[in-house]
N, C-alpha and C positions, 0 to 999 in steps of 0.2 A: 822692240818693234823694228821692223825692217824699214830702212831708209834708202832713197836713191843716192848712190855714190858714183865716183869715177876712178878707175884704176890709173894711177900716175904713170904706169909703165906703158900699157897698151892703149890707154885712153878710151876704154869702152865703159859703157854704163853698166853698173852692177847694183845688187841689193845687199846691204850689210845690216846686221843686227846692232842697234845702238847700245844694247846691254853689254856688248863685248868690246874691248879696246882694240882688238885686231881681228883680221879676217883674211880670206884668200880670194883672189880674183878667179871668177868662174872660167875665164877664157885663157889667161896665160899662167895661172897658178901662183902668181906672186903674193907673198905674205905682206900685207899692207896694214897701215894704221887706219882705224875708222875715222878719226878726226882729220887726218891728212886727206884721205880720199873724199870725205864729205866736203871739206873746204875747197878742194880742187874742182868738185862738181859745181859748187855754188859760184866759184869764180868764173867757171865756164859759162854759167847762165848769165852772169852780169855782163861779161864781155860780148855776149850775143845780143844784148839789148841795144838798139840804135841810140845815139846821143840825143836825138830829138824826143825820145820816149824815156829818158832817164827818170828814175824815181828817187825821191828824197830819202825814203826810209831804207834801211839795210834789208836786202832781199832775204838774207838768212833769218832775220828776226821775223819777217812776215811769214815765212814758211813755218818757222817754229811755232809762232802764235797760232797759225791756222791749224797745225797738227794738234797743238795743245787744246784748242777749242773743240776740235772734232773728237778728240779722245776723251775729254772730260765732261762735255756737256751732258747734263742730266744724270751723271754718275751717282751723285749723292741721293737724288730722288729715286733712282732705280734701285739702289741698295736698300733704301728705306722701305720701299714697297716689297722687295724680296724678303726682308726680315719679317714684315707683317705676315706675308704669305706663309713663310715657314712656321710661324707661330700657329696659324690656323691649321696647317698640315698636321702639326702635333696633336691638335684637338680633333682631328678627323673631320674638320669642317672644310670639305674640299671645294664647295661652291665659293666660299669666301676667299679661300686660297687662290682659286682660279681668277677671281676678280683682281686680286692684288698682283698676281704674276702678269696678267694682261696689262694692268696699269704700269708695271715696270717696263714692259716692252714698248709702251707708248713713249717712254722717255728714251729708251735705248733699244731700238728695233732688232738689233743683232746681238743682244746680250745673251750669251749661251746658257748661263745659269737660269735666267728667267724663262727662256724658251723650253728648257728641259722641265722646269717646274710647272709651267703651264701644261705641258704634255701629261705629266703625272696627275695633276689636279683635274685636268679635263677628262682623263680616263676614269678616274675614281668618282667623279660627281655623276657620271653615267648617263646624263640626260641629253647628250648631243653626240651619240656614237657615230653619226654620219661624218663628223669632222675629225675623227681620230687619225685617219690616214694622212690628211693634210698637215696636222700638227707633227706627226712623226716625220714626214717629208721635210718640214721646216727645220727640225733638229738635225736630220741627216745632212742637209745642205750646209749646216754651220760646223759640222764636225771637223772638216779639214782645217788644219792650222790651229786647233784648240789645244791648249796645254793639257787639259783634263778631258780628252776627247771621249773617254768611256763614260762620261756623265750620263749620256743618253741611255746606255745599257743599264746603268745602275738605277735610273728612273724607271725603266721598263721592268726590271727585276722586282722593284718595290711594288709597282702597280700589279703585276701578275700574281705576286704573293698574296695581296689583299683580295684580288678577284677570286683566287682559289679558296680563300676563307669564306667568301660569299657562296661559292659552289658547295662547300661542305654543309651549308645550311639549306641546300636545295634551291638556291636562288637562280632565277634566269634574269640576265641583265643586259645582254646584247643581242641584237638581231644579226644573223649572218648575211642578210641582204645588204646591210650597211657596212659591216665590219670586215667583209672578206678582203678588201683592199688593204686594210690595216694589218691583218694577220699575215697576208702574203708578203707585204713589205717588211714586216718584222722578221719573218722566217728567212727571207732572202738576205737581209742586211745584218742580222745578229744570229749567227749559227748556234751560239751557246744557249739561246733562248727558244730554239725551235720546238723542242719537245714539250715544254710547258705551254707554249702558245698553242700547239696542236691539240693538247689535252683540253684546254679551255674552249677552243673553237669547236672541237668535236661535241662537247656538251651542249653548246649553243645550237649547233646544227641539228642535233638529235631532238632537243626539246621543241625546236621551232617546226620541225618537219615530220616527226613521228610521235604524235600525241599519246599513244598508248604504250610506249616503251617504258622501261624502268626509270630512266632519267626524267621523263615527263610526269610519271606518277609521283616521284619524289618532289618534283617542282610543284605539283598541284596540292600536295598534302602538307607542305611546309610554307613558311613565310616567303613571300615573293619579294625579290629585289628588282623586279622588272620595271624599268622606266623608259621614257622615250617613245618614239613613234614606231609602229609595227605595221606591216602590210596587211591587207584584208585577208589574205590567204597565204599558206606556206609558200616558200620560195620554190619555183619549179626548175630553176637553174642550179641543180644540186651537184653537177659534175665538177665544176671548178672548186667547190668547197671540199668535196669528197676526195678529189685528187690531192689537194694540199694535205689533208689528214692522212691519207694513205702513204704519202711521202715522208711525213715527219712524226706521226704518232708513234710512241715507243712500244705500245702494247698491241701485238698482232691480233689477239683475240678481240680486243675492243674495236680495232679497225674493221675486222670482218663482221662483227655483230652490227656495227653501225651501218655497214654497207647493206646488209639485209634489212635493217630497220628502215632505211631510206628508200630502197628500191623494191622491197617486197611488201611492205605494209600497205594495206588498202589498194593493192594492185588491181583487183577486180573492178573497183570503181573507176579507176583511171582508164582501163581498157574499155569498159562499157560506154564511157562517155567519149571515147576516142580522143583522149587528152594528148594531142600531138606534141605539146611542149614536154610532157613527161617522157613520152616514148623516144623522142629525138634526143633528149638529155641522157637517157639510159644508153642509147647507142653511142653518143659522144663519149660518155664515160668509159665504155668498153674499148672504143677505138684508141683513146689516149692511154689507157692502161697498157695496151699492147704496143703502142708506138713509142712510148717513153720508157725510161729505165725503172721498172718495178720488178720486184721479186716474183718467182713462180707461184709461191703460196698466195700472195696478194692477187695475182692475176686469176688464179683458180677461184678464189673467193668471189671476185668480181664477176667471173663467168657464171658461177653457180647462181648468184643473185640475179644476174641478167636473164638466165634461162628460166628461173622460177617466175620472174616478172613477165617477160615477153612471150614465153612459150607456155605459161601457166603450168609449169612443172611443180609437182608436189602440192597443188591446190585443187579445189573443186573435185574431191575424190569420188563424188557420186556421178560426175560427168564422164561420158565415154570419150575415147580419142576422136571419134567422128564428130561428136557434139562440140568439142574444143576446136576441131578443125574448121567446122562451119562458122563458129563464132569469130575466130581470129582472122579468117579470110575476109571478113567484113570490116576488120579493124585496121589492118596495115595496108599501106600503099605498096606498089611494086618497088619503088625506090628504097623504101625502108627495108623491104625484104632482101633486096640485093645487099644492103649494108649488113644485114644479119648473117648472111651466108658465110662470111669470114669466120664467124664464131660458132655457128651451130650446124655447119655442113655435115658434121658427123652424126647428126640425129636424123633418123628415118622420119620422125614426125615433122621436123622442120622441112625436109625435102618434099613431103606430101603437101605441106602448106604452101611452099614455094610454087609448086605446079598449079595449085588451085588459084593462087593470086595471079600467076603469070597468064593463065587462060582468060582472065578478066580484062586483059589489056587489048586495046584496039589492034586488030591485025594479028593477034597471037593465034598459033595453031599447034596442034599436037605433032605436026610434021616439021616444025621449025627446029633448027640446030640447038637453040637454047632449051627447048622442052626435052629433046632427046638427050642432051647432056645431063640434065637433072634426073631424068628417068633412069638413065644408066647408073648414076650414082645411087639412086634409091634401090635399084635391083641389087647392087653390090652390098648394100647395108642390110637387106632383108633376105 
């Protein structure tokens, strides 16, 4: 444990570890004895106390007693609760283990082992996924200065391994609405666990938002492990989850398939109902894919999915181009169309749609510079 000491040579306050007999001064580099520098510090404290405030007890004893009390209070009770929790963890009774780890933290709020144990049990008991991010943050805040600082990573490895066993049985168990922050923090803080975290998160996003994909069918036909609260309808803010998966998922084919599952599935319904949240989310996803560091294959997959969704490419085969044009011109706003130009300006169909939507704006005219610019681009493409 680090204690306040004072260098006998330069007389500056330093911190030395009481487990070592000697140490070095941070300021002057002098090799000094722990006992000597500690006593020098305490003597300086005593001399600084005025005579009229003199105390009867030895100051060093008070300090040591205080440190001892602070260090050891509740230690036995905390270890006892931890032992009980570990016993329940071995029986896969994660709810009981969580209760005992929580009780251990009531005795020692900063006990690192109890904090990591509560994180593990909290993840595996599954019914309060909205608190995963906070528990992970609590562990990360205690990592600095811990002898076994990688205990959190070991706890997460254990948890992810069991979650993957649940996945192998087709179980859906977490909602991306609540756990996005947890998986983002995990990927940012523990690089070695990124790929496994992204695989698990991709499954959850797929099941929650694309009910007729293979993962959803597997989930429906086998035993469900789903617990906790879920929103009334699928999450419409898909871009943040998809960007995390595109960045860290190890399988490019799975990344691209999921991108189509989320943004192309049921697209006609979203467009007919003018689902602004879905449309703006798809545009945000495309913008961030091209603004941040993603590979060319990933960008192409995102662009293809975006075109199929927003421009109805590859769907409604019985509809003519003119019918699609008339329909989409009543769906998008001019601001949304301007955002799309960055990605679809090479398409003649998009430029025709741009002109149709532009002319609906107040004060728009075929003689304006903007109309002539798009018209010239359309002539060059056709």
